N, C-alpha and C positions, 0 to 999 in steps of 0.2 A: 285534265284532272285525273288523278288515280281513282280507283274504285273506293278506297278508304276516304279520300277527300270528298268524293261525291256523296258517300253515305253520311259522312260527318255533316256536310252541308244540308242534307235532307233532314236529319234529326234536329239540327240547330234551328233550321227554318220552322220545323213543326213545333219545337219548344216555344219559340218566340211567338208564333202564331197562336199558340194556346195560352199565351199570357204569362209565361214563366220569365221572371225578371233576371235572376242571377245565373246566367248561362255563360260558361267560360270554356272556350275551346282553344285558348292560347297554349303555346308550347310550355310556358311557365306552369300553368295549371296542370297540364298533362304530366309534367315532370313531378310536380308536388304530390300527385295522387297515383303515381305509378307503382307504389309499393305500400304495404301496411307494415306490420311488425314481423312479417314472415321473410322467408328466403326468396320470395317470388317478385318478379318485376313484370307488370302487365300495364301497358300504357293505354289509358282510356281515350276515347274520341273527344269526350266533352265532360265537364264537371258542372253539376247543377247543385246550387245551395238554396233550397226552397225556403221561402219566408212564411208560408202558410200551408195548411193542409191542402187547400185548393190547388196550390202549385205542385204538390206531390201528385195529386190526381191528374193534373194536366201533363206532368212528366210521364206518368204511366201510360196515358193515352198516346202521347207522342211516340214513345218507344214501341207500343203495340202497332201504331199506324205505320211506322217506318221499318219495323222488324229489327230494332236496335236492342242489343242486350242491355240489361239494367242491373246494376249492383248497388245495394244499399250499404252505406258506411256510417258508423258512429264516430268513435274517436280514432279509428284507424289503428287500433292496437291488436288486431287479429293476428294470431301467431301462425295460423295454418294457411294463410292466403285466402281468407274468406271475404276480404273487403277490397279486392282488386278485380277489374273487369275491362273488357275490350271496348265496351260501348259507353253508356252513360254511368258515371259514378254519382250517386245521390248522397250528398253530404248533409246529414241531419244536424250535426252538432253546431254549425255556425249560427243558425237562426231558430231552430225548433227545439229549444232546450228548457221549456217552462214546466214548472210544477203547477199544474192547473188547479188542483184542489186536494186538500187534505180533509179526510173525514175521521176525526178522532174516535167517534163512537164505533164506526164500522171497522176502524183501524185499516184504512185503505188510502191510497193516493192515486190520483189521476195524473199521468205524466205524458209529455210529448216524447217522441222516439229519441230525440237528441239530448234529453235531460241527463246531465252528468250525475253519477251516483252520489258524489259528495254534496251536490246541490239538493238532492232529495233528502239526504241525511240532515242537512242544515234546516230544511223546511219542516221536517218531522220532529226534530229535537224539542222545540218549544211545547209540543204536546206530550212529551215524555215517551215518544215513539222512535223507532228506527226501522230502516229497511234491513232485512236479515242478511242476504248474501253479500259478501264483501270481498271481491277479487283484489289482488294486490295492486291493480291499476285503479282502485276506487276513486282516486283524486281526479281522474280524467275519463274513465270509461263511461259509456252511455247506457241507459237502461235498455234502449232499443238493441244495442249491440249485445248486451247480456242476454236478452231474450233470444236473439238470433243464434247464439252459441250455447244456450243453456248453461251460463256461467254459474260458478258455485262460490269459490273463495275459500279462505282458510277456515271459516266457521260453519261449513256445511253440516257438520255433525250436530250443531245446535239449531241451525236455521233452514237446512235443506238446500236444494238446488234452486235455480231460477224457476224451473218448471213447477216447483212446489209453492211458489210465491206470486204467481200470476193469476189474478182473479178474472180478468177480462182483457180481450184484445180487439182493437179496431183495425182491420186490415182491408186491403184491396188486392184483388187478383189482377193478372196482366190483362184480362179481358174487361176490366172495369167493374167487376162485381164487388161491391163493398159488403163485408161480413162483420157482424157484431158477435164476437165469440165470447160466451160467458161460461166460466167454470161451473159444471153441474147442470147446465141448461142445454137441452138438445135443440139445435137450430136447424131448420130445414131450408135448403136452397138447392138449385140444380147441382152446384159443385159439391156440396156436402152430401147430398143423396148419392152421387156417383162415388164419393169416397167411401160411403157406407157399404156400397156393393163390393168394393175392393177388399174391405176388411172382412166381410162375410165370407168371401172366397178364400181368405188366408188365415182363418182362425187358428188352426192347429199349428201353423208355422209361427204365428205371432206368440202364441202361448208358450211355445217351447224355446224360442230364441231371443225373446225380448224381455226387458225388465228383470234380468236375473240378479242384478245387484245395483246399488244406488248410483254408482258412477258410470253406468253404461249409457253413454250418450251418442255413440257413433251411429251413423245412419239416421233414419226416421224412427222416433220412439213410438212405434205402432201400438205398444201395450196400452197406451192411454185411450185407444179407440175401441178396446174390447168391450163387449156388452156389460161385463161385470164392473167395468170402470166408467160406465154411463156415457160411452162415446165422447170422452172429454176432449173436444177439439181445441179448446184454448190451451190446455196443457200440452197437447200433442204439437201444436204449432211452435211452441218454444223449442228451440234447438234445430229448426229447419234451415237455418243459415241463409235466409233470404231467397231460397230457391222456389218457394211456393206462393208467397204473397209479400206485399210491402206493408210494413207497419205504419199506421197513422196515429196510434196512441195506445196506451195501456192503463189498466187499473191493477195496481199491485198491492200486496198485503204489507202491513206494517206490524211490528211487534213491540212489546214492552220488554226492555232489558232488565235482567236481574241487577240489583244495585251494587253488588260486590263481585270482584274478580281477583283471582290469583293465577299466577303462571308457574307451573312446575317445569323446570328445565332438567332433563335427564341426559346424562352423558354415556356414550357407548363406544366400543372399540372401532366400530365401522357403521356405515349406514345400514348395511344388511342386518347387523345385530340390533340396531334400533328398530328396524322393521319387524324383527322377530317378536319384539316386546309388545307390539301394538294390540293384538287380540286380548291380552290380559288387562289392558288399560281401558278399553272401551266400556266395560260394565260400570265404570265409575261415572259415566255420563259427561265426559268432557264436551265442551262446545267446539274445541279445536284440538287437533293432535297433529302437529306439523313436524316434518323432518328437515334438518338443516346440516349441510356438510361443512366441516371445519375450514375447507379451502375458501369458501365464500366469506367466512368471517375473517380469514387472513387477508383478503383483499381490502376489507373495510379498515382493518388495523393499519395496513400499509398506506392506504389512501388518506385516511382521516385521522390516524393516530390511535394509540391504545385507548385513550379516553373515550373514543366513540363506541367502544364495545363494553357493555356492563360485564361484570364478573360472570364467567361461565364455568360450570363444573368440568372436571377432566373428561376428555373424550375426543374422538375424531369425527363423531357425528352426534347430533342431539335431537331429542324430541322436545318440542314445546307443547306442553299439555295445559290448556287453559280451562279453568273451572269457573263457573258463575253460580251465584246463589243469593239467598236472602240474608243469611246470617254468616258473619265473618268466622265465628267459632266453628260452625259446621264445615265451612270451606277449608279451614285450616286442618280439620280432622281428615277430610277427604284427600287433601293434598298429601298428608302424611301417609295415608293408605296407598295412594298412587306411587309414592316413592318406594314404599316397601314392596309393592307388587311389580315394580318395573324391571327388576334384574339389571339395573343400571350400574355402571362403574362408580358414578357419583351423581348427586342431584342437588338442586338448589330451588327453593321456593321464593319467587319474586313477587312481592306485594306492592312495592312502590310503583305508582303509575308511570313516572318518568322512565324508570328502568324498563318496565314492560314495553313502553312505546318505542324505546330505542332498539330493543330486541326485535319487536315486530317490524320495525322499519328495515332492519337487515333482511328479515325474511321476505318482506314485500318487494325488495329490490333484488331478489335472487336472480331473476332473469338477466338483468343488466350486469350484475356483479359476476355471475357465472361466466359471462362472455369474456371476462378478463383474467381468467385463472389458468389458462393453458398456453402452451407454446404457440399453437395455431389458434385463430379465433374460434371460440365456442359458439355454435350456431343452433338455431331452432331447426325443426324438421321432424324429429321424433321427440315430441315435446311433453305430452301429458297422458300417456297410456295409463290404464288403471287395471288392477286385478282385485278380486275379493281380498279384504285385509288379511285373512288367515293364510293367504298364499303369498303375501308380499315379500317375506324374507327369502323364500326359495326363488321367487321370480327375480329379485334383485341380484342374487348370486349368479344365476344363469345369464342375466342381462350383462353383468360385468364381464363374465367370461366371453360373451358375444362381442362386446367392445374390444376386448383383447385380441380375439380372433381376427378382427378387422383392423387391428393396429390403430384403434381410436381411443380417445379418452373423453370422459364426461363427468359432470358434477351433478349428482342427484340431490334433489330436495323435493319438498312438496307436501301434499295432503295425505300423509301416511295413514291417518285414521280412516280415510276413505279408500285406501289402497291406490291412490293416484300419485304418480311420480313425475315431477318435472325434471327435465335434464337438458343441458346444452352440450352439444358434442362437437368435437373439432373435425368436422367433415372437411376433407381436402378438396372442396368443389372447385377451387381456383387452379388446382394442379392438374397436369395431364392424367387422365383416367379417373379424376376425382369424382365425376358424376356417376361413374360405374360403381365406385365404392359406396357412394351415397345410396344408389338404388339397391345394391346388394344387401347392404345393412338393413335398410328399411323393410325389405321383403322378409328377411330372416327375423327381424324384430317383431313384425306382425305375426308371423307363425308362432313365435315364442309366446306372445301375449295371448294368442288364441288358445294355445295348449294349456295355459293357466286359467282359462275361463274368463279372460279379461276383455277389455275394449281398447280399440286403437286410440280413442279420445275419451278422456274422463272429464273434460271441462271446456276445451277451446274449440270443439268442432273438428270436422274432418278436413274441410277446405280443399285446397289443391294438394296439400301435403299427404293426405291419407285416403282420400276418396277412392283412388285406384286400388287401394289395398282392402277395401271392404269385402270382396269375395273370399279373402283369406280368413275372415271372421264370421261371415254369414253364409248360409246355404244359397244355392242358385234360386230357390223358391223365395227366399227373403229379398234377394237382389231384384227378382222379378216384381215383387210387391213395391219396392221403392220406385221402379220404373213406371208402374201403373199409377201410383200416387202422383208422381210428377206429371204424368200425362193428364190427369184430372185437373190439376191446377194450372199447368203451364205447358200446353201441348206443343208450342213452338220453341220451347227451351230458351226463353229470353231472360228469365230471372236467374242471375248469378250462374250462367252456364259454366260447365267444367267442374262443378262441385256436386258431390254426392251421386248424381245420376249422369251417365255418359261423361265420366270425369276426364279431365286433362291428365296426361302422364305426370307422375309425381316429380320427374326430373325435367319436365318442360318448363320454360319460363323462369328458370332459376336466375336470381340476381347475383351475377358474378361481380366481384369487387374490382376487377381490372387491375389486379396487383401487377406492378411493374410498368403499367401504361404511362404513369406520370412520375418519373423519378429524376430525369435528367435536368440539370440546371436549376434545381430548387434552391432557393436562398436559405431556407430553414432546414434543419437536420431531421425534424420529425422523429426525434429519438425513440419514442415509444412505438413507432410504426416502421422502423427500419428505413426511414427516408422515403417512404412510399406514400404519395398523396392519396392514391386510390384506397390503400389499406386504411389510411387515417380517416377519410370521410365515411368509409364503410364501418367504422366503429359504431355508427348509429344503427341500432337494430330496430328502431321504431317504437320502443316501449312508451314513448310519449310523455315522459315526466315533464318535459318542457312545456306542455300545454296545460299543465295543472298549476294552480296557484299555491306555491309553497312558501310565499313570503311571510305568512303568519307564523312559520316556524323558523324564520331566519334565512330561508332560501333566497336565491337571487334570480335564477333562471325561470323564464326567459322574459325580461322586462318589456321588450317591444311587442311580443305576442300578447301579453296581458293588456297592453294598451290598444292593440288593433284587433285582436282575435282573428287574425288572418293567418292561415297555415303557412304562407310564405315567410312570415316573421317569427316562426318558431325555430328552435334549433333543429328539430327534426326536418322541417320543411327545407331549411337551407342545406342540410346534409343531403336530402334527396336530390336537390337541384345539382349540387356538386357531384353526387354520384352519377347523375345523368350526364353531366359535363364529361366525366371520365369515360362513361359509356359511349358518348358521341352520337347517339342515334336521334334523340329528341332535342337535346341541347347541343348544337352542332358547331359552334364557333369557339370552342375552347375557353381559355381564360377571358377572352373578350366578349363572351356570349352575353347578350342583354339580359337573359333570364338570370344568369349568375349575379350580375350587378344589381338587378332589381331585388333579388332575394337577400343580398348582403347589405343593401343600402341602409336598412334600419337596424342592423346589428350594431349594438353599442360597444362591442368589444369588451364587455363587462367581465368575461371569463367565468360567469356564473355556471356555465355548463361544465367547466373543468371539475368543479366540486359536486355540483348537484346532479349532473347526468351520471347514472350508474355505469355507463360505458366509457366515460372519460372523454367525450368530445371536447375539442378546444376550438370553437368557432372563431374566436379572436385571432388565433394563429393562422387558421385557414384563410380568413379574410385578408390578413396581412400578406400572405403569399399570393393570393389572387391579385391584389392591388399591385404588388411588386411585379408580377409577371405581365399584367395588363399594360402598365405604364413604363415598363423598362425601355429606355431609349426614346420615349415619347413625351410630348407636352402633357403636363398634369393639370388637374383643376387648380384654380387659384388658391383654394384653402390649403392644399398640400404644401405650397410654398410659404404661405404666411402662418397658418396655424401649425403646420407640420414642422416648421422651423422655429417655432416660438422661442425655445431656449436660446437659439442663436441671436434672434432679434432682441431678446431681453438682455443678453450679454453686451450687445453693441449699444443698447440704449441706456445701460446702467450709469455711465458717466453723466448723462443728461436726462436722468429719469424725471426730474421736475419739469423739464421742458416737454418731454414726451407726454407726461400726464396732462399738462396744460393744453397741448394740442388735441389730445383725445377728449378733453372736456368741452372743447369748442364745438357747438352744434353742427355747423357745416362740415368741418374737418372730421368730426366723429362719424358722420354718415358716410363720408367718402372712405374713411378708413375701414368701416364695416364692409362696404361694397368691395373694396380692393381685396380684403381678406376672405371674402365669401361668407361673411357673418350675417346672420339674420338681423334686420334693423331693430328688432324688439329686444335685442340682447345688449347688456352692458359690456363695456370693455374693461379688462382688469387694470388696476392702478399699479404701477411699478413702485417698488420700495425705493425711496430716495437714498438709502444706504443699504447695501447688500448685507446679508447675514455674515458673510465671510469678512467683509471689511469691518463691520461692527465688532465681531469677535476678536479680530486682530488688535483693534484699539483697546478692547476691554482686557485682554490678556487672560492667562490661566490663573485661577484662584487657588494656588497652593496645592500641595500633595493631598491625595485622598486615601482613606484607609482601605478602600477597595481597588486602588490603583487607577489606571488611566482608562478613559473612554473617549471615543471620537464620534462626533456628530457629523454625518455626511450631509453636506449642504446641497441637496438636490436643487434643480433649477427653480422649482416652484417655491421652495422654502427660502432659497437664496435671494431671488429677485422679486418675489411678490409677498409671500406670507412669512415675513421674518419674525413676527411675534411668537409663532410656534417654536421656532428655533431658540429664541431668547428664553422662553419659558422652560424648554427642555434642559437648557444649560443649568438653570436655577434648580430644577427638580433633581437632576443627577448630582449636582454638587451637594445638595442637602442629603442625598442618599449615600454620600461618602466617596464620590468619584472625583478625580481630577479630570476636568472636561475641556476639550478643545474642539474647535470646528475645523474640519479638513479644509486646508487653505488652497488646495489644488482644484482646478476645474475638473469635474467628474460628472458629465451628463450621461444618463442611462440610455438616452435615445428613444424614450417612450413615444414622443410625438412623431418621430420618424417611423417607428414600428407601426403605430396605429394607422398611419397613412400609406403603409406599404413601401416605404423608402428604405429597403432593407440593406442595401449596400452601404449607404451612409450610416445607418444604425449600427451595422457591424463594426465600423471603424470607431464610432463613439463608445460602444460597449466595450470593445477591446481596450481602448484607452482607460476607461473607468475600472475595468478589471485589474489592469496593471497598477493603477493608483491605489485602489483599495486593498489589493493583495499585500502591498508593503505593510499596511496596518494590520490586517488580519493575520498574516504570517508571524507577526511579532507577539500574537496572543492578546492584542488589544481589541476589545469589543467595538464594533461599529454600529451606531444607532441611526436608522433611517426614519424620517418623520412623515414623508409623503408615501402612503401605502402603494400607490400605483408605480412609483419609481422603485421602491424596495422590491415589489413583486417582479419587476423586470430582472433584477439580479437573482431572484430565487428561481425563475422559470425561463423567461425569454432569452436571457443571456446564454443559457446552456444550449438553446436551439441555434443561436447565431454564431458563436465563436468556437473554434477548435483549440481551446486553451484549457489545459487541466486546472489552471488556477481559478477558472470560473466556478468550479464545484466548491473549492475551498472558500471562495468569497460568498457563494450562496449560503454556505453553512455558517459563515462568520458574521453576517449582517443580521441585526435584530430590530424588532420594533421596540418602542419605549417600554411598553408593558412587559414584553418578554425579558428585557434586561432587569427591570424592577422585580419581576417574579423570581429571578434567580439571585437576587440580592438578599442575603439571609436576614440581615438586621433591619431591613426597610419595612415599614408598615405604611399603608396609605392613610391619608388624612381622614378624619371622621366626617363623613358626608351624610350622617343620619338625618333624615327629614328632607334631603335634597331629591327632588324629582328630576330625572334625566330622560330625555328622548334621544336615543343613540342611533345614528345612521352610519353603520360600518361601510367604509368604501367597498365597492364590489370586489376589487382585487384583494382587499384586506380579508374579506369574508371567504373568498374563493381560493386564493393562493396562499396567503400568509396564515390565515386562521385567526379568528377573533376570540379564541378561548382565553388567552392570557388577559386580554382587556376585560372580558366579562368577569373573570375571577377577581381581578383587581377591584373592579367596581363593586362586586359583591362583598369583598372584604371591607370596603369603605363604609358599607351600610346604606349606600344610596339606593333609591328605588328606580330601577332602570326599565324603560320600555324600549326594547331593541326592535328596530325596523328591519324588515326584510326587503328584498327587491333592490332596485337601483334608484339613485336620486334623479336620474334622467339626463344629467348633463354629460357625464362620461367623457371627460376630456374635450376633444374638438367636436364630438358628435352633436351635442345639444346646441352648440352655437352656430353650426353650419346652416346656411340657408337651405330650407326644405325639411328641416328636422324639428323645428320649433314645436309644432303641435304635438308630435309624438313625445318629445322631451317633456313637455308639460304634463301630458297624459300619464307618463310613467311616474312622475313626481306625485301626481294626484292619486295614484293607486294606493299609497300608504303613507308616504312621508308627509306631504302637505296637510292632509286631514289630521294627522297626529299632532303636528306642530300647532295647527289652529285650535285644536281641542286642549292643548296644554295650558296650564295656569301661567300667570305672569312671571312667576319666579322659577319656572321650569328651565333647566339648562338643556340646550340643544347641543349635542356632542357630535362632531363630525371631523375626523382626521383628514379626510380627503379635501384637497383644494377645490376640486370640482363640486363636491357636495356643499361646501361652504358657499361657493359662488352661486350655486343653484338656489340655495335657501335665501341668500341675500337678494337675488334677482326676483324670485317669485313670491317670497313671503316677507321680505324686509326684515329677516332675522339674522343676527350675527351669531353664527354657530362657533363653538370653541373646539380647538384641538385638545386631546387628552392632556397634553403638556400644560396648556393654559389652565385647564380646570385644576390640575394638581398644584400648579404654581400659585394660584389664587388662594389656596388654603394654607400656604406656608405660615 
């Protein structure tokens, strides 16, 4: 055994001996936790997911006993490499996320370290309270992680930093000493008495170098330990990045929000001009003053359409100035004063809550969106430096000049009211000499921020990215104090080693993307990543939006994670494993690696990440490539041949559909058929249409000329062979709308089931044929309407990845959903559905690839009351019927869809365009859902 293997065995044995249950030293777990949201890759020996505080104490004891490093982790969204380590990674989020108590009178909450920020807000809301700090990752970051980094968020002007909102901490040192630290109360213990001696020896240094402005969070915030600050150890411990003690719990402050808010958006010629304006705006008491670069907004428009961005005033950079107050009239007056004092090119006051939320969403997703704005990937590394606000404009101009000197580009945004600038920079770390460029720039950037009286970190902590640079900001005496403080709490350097004290080199352990490592013989073009699989999977920067529940706002990602809460089932987790596969050190068997297939097994190929992930990960595409490479020239699972070839079997069965249905209804034969197909025995089998849509339409004929000309309905395999009612209804609706309608009479399968099972060579042939067939129609100027969202989505996206045919782009632009065509039909109005309650389940691909905006607008015009479901139905084509997936499939449906259907009234219409969605609802709820075409046709 190697030394590492022996050490790993020792700590695992100690953990289990101490009664820790969830101990995982598998290569899969080590791959999943090898990185956070930073540029760093550090593979741990073992991952521990404690279920109780006693297990945390037992883990600390085991690490102390065996001399194993210990790194605490919340949501894994740390940008500076604060949450990766070589020993034990302690994941608090999985099990220790409870809000234990809310005290409305004291306005405090007692939380566990893994409590998600959004969960605390939800618990506090019924009491009319909220937690003040609100980082952009508030939907998934943990309170423990926020305490570790002294997080702030956009509204620190109104609510302060994390350090200003911690009332008490329960922590344990590496030697097992448990400390109850209360703000304003002096606690005596051997450790704290020794800390007091360190402070007494360094009073002059602390008073002259620390606490100089609000966002100075680099290093240890020793100013809180000064006698005049009552030796406030609880506040001091906030921001120590897990290097001094392990959190067991916290009591945090809650606040009452002012009832009214407005957002003043100010436009400027550049971000530096926006920064110049900040000092004049602060006297008006904004609770937020955020900077946003126009290039980030351009990404949103390109990705989601112009409708996704509310009206913005002219400018290349904007300040978002948020005001809160008791009286709307007073707020309006202050907003007007802000606009007049702003020196802005243009301004706009936004009062509507929906518009404000949409603009804040763009700002919150800045990190992910900024990563997609430059020719090279824009990376973290120099992420959140801050200077006093009155120096921000000058600092930004010099910083931009420094970027140019190093031939780098970056997109600045951030908390301008606090002087804190976030930026992603296109460091060429994958290129020869790239790490030298990286180091050189960071060293000069540190000197620049120090000259402006600033701080290396204004929010995210120093981590592995900036700890080495601290001597450029602090004197040797200050650095010596840091070392003495560390020695008091952690003399053997076991807690998050390499951070703050005795730091790892800032260019050590960089996570290189492996560009060019996996290019040859790929079946998919990976258009947006230059045909490079390594570059594609390294799109994931770890921002972790996939581990948040966005279904309440119509999001889809990531349905299997929401069902299992297991990191391996998140988009981020899967991306990390694929990155490790490209790297080849922890995941060693390439495409066939068991870790890869375990991580991808519960991926529903929903494509939710394509739209919901700010960095544009497309895990469905990566999964298809992995399956293609794994089984190329090899025997495949049975389900690939039966479910993956479903359209082929449907075509062959069409002439004897009645007999096939009869056989599948026979109990014994039905069970055999499920076994042969690899289908779970609890699943129903679809009934074939006894007359295909194409045959029915041919018999029916075309009903005369239409005033709007011709339209063709594409009979995809599901609509043609199974769900013909949707096709018949669509013909009626479009004829009433003034079209001459025909159903495409040629076979044109999109190859979806072959794609989802990774049979990409066959899929390419099918898609190529379909492109040829549909192009004849599209090129003539005739609209083509697709009724099955998943098949239409193939033509909009997957086809472009599969075929080298310029006609594919024309077809992608020429195929429409029913709602899209009706929206552009000038004299068509929807039927009056006033009083109709609708529960709508957009198909995943509809929401993520096609966009459901036209459908939503149509239903709004109809007067119907619509409850739109987010997330996935859980069936997702072949996924939910395959053996081994049933429980997760049901759990996904139970997340939002099934409870909504059960709660609906008897007259409520359940709307689902996807064949999978309708099948799932029929299977699990006994509900016959309707296609939009059927709903509209019924109202004729």
